[in-house]
C-alpha positions in Angstrom: 26.2 -27.7 64.9 24.8 -24.2 64.2 28.0 -23.2 62.5 27.7 -26.0 60.0 24.1 -25.0 59.1 25.2 -21.3 58.6 28.1 -22.4 56.3 25.9 -24.6 54.3 23.3 -21.8 53.9 26.0 -19.4 52.8 27.3 -21.9 50.2 23.8 -22.4 48.8 23.3 -18.7 48.5 26.6 -18.2 46.8 25.9 -21.0 44.3 22.4 -19.6 43.6 23.8 -16.1 43.0 26.6 -17.4 40.7 24.1 -19.3 38.6 21.7 -16.3 38.6 24.5 -14.1 37.2 25.3 -16.7 34.6 21.7 -16.7 33.4 21.1 -13.0 33.6 24.2 -12.3 31.4 22.8 -14.6 28.8 25.7 -17.1 29.0 23.4 -20.0 29.3 21.3 -19.3 26.2 18.0 -17.5 25.6 15.7 -20.3 26.9 16.8 -20.1 30.6 16.7 -16.3 30.5 13.3 -16.3 28.9 12.0 -18.7 31.6 13.4 -16.4 34.3 11.9 -13.2 32.9 8.5 -14.2 31.6 5.4 -14.2 33.7 3.1 -17.2 34.0 -0.5 -16.6 33.1 -3.4 -17.8 35.2 -4.8 -17.4 38.7 -3.1 -18.3 42.0 -4.9 -19.6 45.0 -5.5 -17.5 48.1 -2.9 -17.0 50.8 0.5 -15.4 51.1 2.4 -14.9 47.9 5.2 -17.4 47.5 8.8 -16.2 47.5 10.2 -16.9 44.1 13.7 -17.4 42.8 14.1 -13.8 41.6 13.0 -12.4 45.0 15.9 -14.2 46.7 18.4 -13.0 44.1 17.2 -9.4 44.4 17.3 -9.5 48.2 20.8 -11.0 48.4 22.3 -8.6 45.8 20.8 -5.6 47.5 18.7 -4.6 44.5 15.2 -3.2 44.4 14.2 -4.4 40.9 15.0 -7.2 38.5 16.4 -4.7 36.0 18.9 -3.3 38.6 20.0 -6.9 39.5 20.5 -7.7 35.8 22.7 -4.6 35.3 24.8 -5.6 38.3 25.2 -9.2 36.9 26.3 -7.8 33.5 29.5 -6.4 35.3 31.0 -9.8 36.0 33.8 -8.5 38.3 31.3 -6.6 40.5 29.0 -9.6 40.6 31.9 -11.9 41.6 32.9 -9.5 44.4 29.3 -9.2 45.6 29.0 -13.0 45.7 32.4 -13.4 47.5 31.4 -10.9 50.2 27.9 -12.4 50.8 27.0 -12.7 54.4 24.5 -15.1 56.0 23.4 -12.6 58.5 21.5 -10.6 55.8 18.4 -12.7 56.4 16.8 -15.5 54.3 
């Protein structure tokens, strides 16, 4: 049973990273890229900051910033290799 959960998690990570690369390269149009890069104004409630979509992509790609992740995604061959070699043991 645990093997099935790990495989499912790995497939979800790979799909998310493939889609992220697609968006960051601008292949999906400017609207999705704008929604990913823009900050939302306003106040948040108290408590721990929520993990967001970009945090996951940065962590799984081994990048420290969004700009670094975007540069990696622009090299489509490097991005595909990184996604293909993704491991579930890296964490969340």
